[in-house]
C-alpha positions in Angstrom: 1.1 27.4 19.7 0.1 24.0 21.1 -1.5 24.0 24.5 -0.7 21.1 26.9 -3.2 19.8 29.3 -2.2 20.1 33.0 -0.6 16.9 34.3 -2.7 14.8 36.7 -1.2 14.6 40.1 -0.4 11.1 41.4 -1.8 10.6 44.9 0.8 9.7 47.5 0.7 6.2 48.9 -1.7 5.5 51.8 0.8 3.2 53.4 4.6 3.5 53.6 7.3 2.0 55.9 11.0 2.6 56.0 12.8 -0.5 54.9 9.8 -1.8 52.9 8.7 1.2 50.7 11.2 2.6 48.2 13.3 5.3 50.1 12.7 7.8 47.3 9.0 7.7 48.2 9.5 7.8 52.0 11.8 10.8 51.6 9.3 12.6 49.4 6.1 12.5 51.6 5.0 14.6 54.5 2.6 13.1 57.1 0.2 15.6 58.6 -2.2 15.4 61.6 -5.6 15.9 59.9 -7.1 17.8 62.8 -4.3 20.2 63.7 -2.6 20.5 60.4 0.8 20.0 62.0 3.5 17.9 60.3 4.3 14.7 62.2 8.1 14.4 62.3 10.4 11.3 62.3 7.7 8.9 60.9 8.9 5.3 60.4 5.6 3.9 59.2 2.1 5.2 58.4 -1.2 3.8 57.3 -3.8 6.4 56.4 -6.7 3.9 56.1 -6.1 2.4 59.5 -5.2 5.8 61.1 -1.9 4.5 62.4 1.5 6.3 62.7 4.7 4.9 64.1 7.4 7.5 64.7 10.7 7.7 66.4 10.8 9.4 69.9 13.0 12.5 70.0 14.3 14.2 73.1 16.4 17.4 73.0 16.8 16.9 69.2 18.1 13.3 69.5 16.6 10.0 68.8 15.9 8.1 72.1 17.4 4.6 72.4 15.6 1.7 74.1 18.1 -1.1 74.5 19.9 -1.6 71.2 17.3 0.2 69.0 15.5 3.5 68.8 12.3 4.0 70.8 9.1 4.1 68.7 5.8 5.8 69.5 2.8 4.1 68.0 -0.3 6.3 67.7 -3.8 6.0 66.4 -4.7 9.4 64.8 -6.3 10.8 61.8 -3.6 11.7 59.2 -3.2 12.8 55.6 -0.2 12.5 53.4 1.2 15.0 50.9 4.0 14.9 48.4 6.9 17.3 49.2 7.7 17.3 45.5 4.9 15.7 43.4 6.2 13.2 40.8 5.4 13.7 37.2 2.8 11.3 35.8 4.7 10.9 32.6 8.4 10.6 31.9 10.3 13.5 30.6 10.7 13.6 26.8 14.2 13.3 25.2 14.1 17.1 24.5 13.5 17.9 28.2 16.3 15.5 29.4 18.9 17.4 27.4 
């Protein structure tokens, strides 16, 4: 029996922005308030190093409009980012792909 070493986890990006960063990445990260541990919802852009979050304002479950666009809330806060589903650090072999 051959033992395989555990795969190294790839760290999530410290910066992401919808429309700039690949949507597959944006949809697969969770932004968390580092102090409270609560998930920050509706994030449009984040920068861990600068401690900045830009998120859409929501009222009664709906995005709030401001003129012809959605209202944003820009905040300075300590955050961390986690993968929802961590990507593999190596591509699947032909056997695993089927």
